[in-house]
C-alpha positions in Angstrom: 3.4 -7.3 -9.1 4.9 -10.8 -9.6 8.6 -10.4 -8.5 8.4 -7.2 -6.5 11.3 -4.8 -6.3 13.9 -6.7 -4.3 17.1 -6.7 -6.4 17.8 -10.5 -6.6 14.2 -11.7 -7.5 13.8 -8.8 -9.9 17.2 -9.7 -11.6 16.2 -13.3 -11.9 12.9 -12.3 -13.4 14.5 -10.1 -16.0 17.4 -12.4 -16.9 15.8 -15.8 -16.8 12.0 -15.6 -16.5 12.3 -18.8 -14.5 9.5 -18.5 -11.9 10.9 -21.3 -9.8 14.1 -19.3 -9.3 12.2 -16.1 -8.7 10.0 -17.6 -6.1 12.9 -19.5 -4.5 14.7 -16.2 -4.1 11.7 -14.5 -2.5 11.0 -17.3 -0.2 14.7 -17.1 1.0 14.2 -13.4 1.8 11.0 -14.2 3.8 12.9 -17.0 5.7 15.7 -14.5 6.5 13.2 -12.0 7.9 11.7 -14.8 10.1 15.1 -15.6 11.4 15.7 -11.9 12.2 12.6 -11.9 14.4 14.1 -14.5 16.7 17.6 -13.1 16.4 16.8 -9.5 17.3 13.8 -9.8 19.7 13.0 -11.7 22.9 11.2 -15.0 22.4 7.7 -13.7 23.4 8.1 -10.5 21.4 9.4 -12.5 18.4 6.3 -14.6 18.4 4.1 -11.5 18.4 6.1 -10.0 15.6 5.6 -13.2 13.6 1.8 -13.1 14.3 1.5 -9.6 13.0 3.7 -10.3 9.9 1.7 -13.4 8.9 -1.6 -11.6 9.5 -1.0 -8.8 7.0 -2.4 -10.6 3.9 -5.6 -11.4 5.8 -5.9 -7.8 6.9 -5.5 -6.5 3.4 -8.0 -9.1 2.0 -10.8 -7.4 3.9 -12.9 -4.8 2.1 -12.2 -2.4 4.9 -8.4 -2.8 5.2 -8.2 -1.1 8.6 -5.9 -3.2 10.9 -8.0 -5.2 13.3 -6.1 -6.9 16.2 -8.7 -9.7 16.3 -7.5 -10.8 12.9 -4.2 -11.7 14.4 -5.8 -14.1 16.8 -9.0 -14.3 18.9 -8.9 -12.1 21.9 -5.8 -10.1 20.8 -5.5 -6.6 22.2 -3.7 -3.5 21.0 -1.3 -3.4 24.0 -0.1 -6.9 23.3 1.0 -6.2 19.7 1.8 -2.5 19.7 5.5 -3.2 20.2 5.5 -5.9 17.5 4.1 -3.4 15.0 6.6 -0.8 16.1 9.4 -3.3 15.6 8.4 -4.2 12.1 7.9 -0.5 11.2 11.3 0.5 12.6 12.9 -2.4 10.7 11.4 -1.1 7.4 9.4 -4.2 6.8 6.0 -2.6 6.8 4.3 0.7 6.0 1.8 1.8 8.6 -0.7 4.2 7.1 -2.7 6.3 9.6 -6.2 7.5 9.3 -6.7 11.2 8.8 -10.4 12.3 9.1 -9.9 16.1 8.6 -6.9 16.8 6.3 -4.8 19.8 7.3 -1.1 20.7 7.4 0.9 18.9 8.5 -0.8 15.5 8.1 0.9 14.2 11.2 -1.2 16.6 13.3 -4.5 15.2 12.1 -3.5 11.5 12.1 -5.4 9.0 14.3 -2.8 6.8 15.9 -5.5 4.2 16.8 -6.7 3.6 13.2 -4.3 2.5 10.5 -3.7 0.1 7.6 -0.5 -2.0 7.3 1.1 -2.8 4.0 4.3 -4.8 3.3 7.5 -3.2 2.2 7.4 -5.2 -1.1 4.4 -6.2 -3.2 6.2 -9.3 -4.5 6.8 -10.6 -0.9 3.1 -9.9 -0.2 2.2 -12.1 -3.2 4.4 -14.9 -1.9 2.9 -14.6 1.6 -0.5 -15.2 0.1 0.7 -18.2 -1.9 -0.7 -16.7 -5.1 0.5 -18.4 -8.3 1.7 -16.0 -11.0 -0.6 -17.6 -13.5 -3.6 -16.0 -11.7 -2.4 -12.6 -12.9 -2.4 -13.8 -16.5 -5.8 -15.6 -16.4 -7.6 -12.9 -14.4 -9.3 -15.4 -12.1 -12.6 -14.1 -10.8 -11.8 -15.1 -7.2 -8.7 -13.0 -7.4 -10.6 -9.7 -8.1 -10.8 -8.6 -4.4 -7.2 -9.2 -3.4 -6.0 -7.8 -6.7 -7.0 -4.4 -5.3 -4.9 -4.9 -2.2 -1.8 -5.9 -4.3 -2.3 -2.8 -6.5 -2.5 -0.6 -3.4 0.7 -2.1 -2.0 2.4 -1.7 -5.4 1.4 2.0 -5.6 2.4 2.7 -2.0 5.8 1.1 -2.6 6.2 3.4 -5.6 5.1 6.6 -3.7 7.3 6.0 -0.7 10.3 5.8 -3.0 9.5 9.1 -4.6 8.1 11.3 -1.8 9.5 12.2 1.6 6.2 13.5 2.9 3.8 11.6 5.2 1.2 9.4 3.6 -2.1 8.8 5.3 -5.6 7.7 4.2 -9.0 9.4 4.6 -12.4 8.1 5.7 -15.7 9.8 6.3 -17.9 8.0 8.9 -18.1 4.8 6.8 -19.6 6.7 3.8 -16.4 7.2 1.7 -12.7 6.2 1.9 -9.7 7.5 -0.1 -6.8 5.0 -0.3 -4.0 7.5 0.3 -3.4 11.1 1.1 0.0 12.5 0.0 1.5 15.6 1.6 3.6 17.2 -1.1 4.9 20.8 -1.2 1.9 23.0 -0.4 -0.7 20.4 -1.3 -2.5 17.4 0.2 -3.2 15.1 -2.7 -5.9 12.4 -2.5 -5.1 9.2 -4.2 -7.3 6.3 -5.3 -6.1 3.0 -6.7 -8.2 1.1 -9.2 -7.0 -2.3 -10.4 -9.4 -2.7 -13.3 -11.0 -0.6 -16.1 -13.9 0.3 -13.7 -12.8 3.7 -12.4 -16.0 4.8 -10.9 -15.0 6.6 -7.7 -17.6 8.0 -5.3 -15.1 8.4 -2.5 -12.7 10.7 -4.5 -15.7 12.8 -5.6 -16.9 13.1 -1.9 -13.4 14.2 -0.9 -13.2 16.7 -3.7 -16.5 18.3 -2.8 -15.4 18.6 0.9 -11.8 19.8 0.5 -11.4 21.1 -3.2 -7.9 19.7 -3.7 -5.9 21.3 -6.6 -4.8 17.9 -7.8 -6.3 14.5 -7.2 -4.8 11.3 -8.5 -6.3 8.0 -9.7 -4.1 5.1 -10.6 -5.9 2.7 -13.0 -5.5 0.7 -16.2 -6.6 3.8 -18.3 -4.3 6.1 -20.2 -2.4 9.0 -18.8 -4.7 12.0 -18.7 -5.1 15.3 -16.8 -8.6 16.8 -16.9 -9.5 20.4 -16.4 -11.2 19.6 -13.0 -7.8 18.5 -11.5 -8.1 14.7 -11.9 -4.8 13.1 -12.9 -5.2 9.6 -14.2 -1.9 7.6 -14.1 -1.6 4.1 -15.6 -0.5 1.8 -12.8 2.6 0.8 -14.8 3.7 4.5 -14.8 3.5 4.9 -11.0 7.2 5.5 -10.7 6.9 8.7 -12.7 4.2 10.2 -10.5 6.3 12.9 -9.0 7.4 14.0 -12.5 3.8 14.3 -13.6 2.8 16.3 -10.6 5.8 18.7 -10.9 5.0 19.2 -14.6 1.4 20.2 -13.7 2.7 22.7 -11.2 5.3 24.0 -13.5 2.8 24.6 -16.3 0.3 26.2 -13.9 -2.4 23.8 -15.0 
């Protein structure tokens, strides 16, 4: 959450625990990306790429994290910034997660190209972009509660994309319920919800389960590892990198 997964910042975190050096390293990475915008895109397009890139934290800070072009700047339109989003996606700097209202195989066939959420490639860089001091994590500042959820989602997505090749989407039902992620894996579409606190009440996951009866549904939270008889797999956030192993074990055991 603090240093992200980039090799140099992570190494400095592990070896020195010197936050000045860790943050200096991440700021250098962000500066290098900003230079790449100007180096590899025309001037007008580079400016739009920067607008999109810098707007990501504000987009994720909203309760509804759906990407809204007006958040970039007043009067912004999709056609102005589509290429900028495409550039960032092709460069591997963002994850664009499309809406899927009626899950079916393959997920790409039921995705809504006009509705999506954008996350950064690295949760540590997202923290730096928001100018969040690491001390906030330790103290649990009450004003940090809302954005903590966005950081947790970015953390989990970063872990999932490293483990699974399948498409990842999200699900919403007419404003009544929303599941953070849908993961296509083997013969399953697995709904995933991310909880950044001990409060794991999840109406949305229950609504999805009643509508589509998934074999496995996953909740990432601060609670212990547990698999219930109704198919709910709770994975502690810090064990997210073992998610595929847990799912495969459930399948292997026929649970």
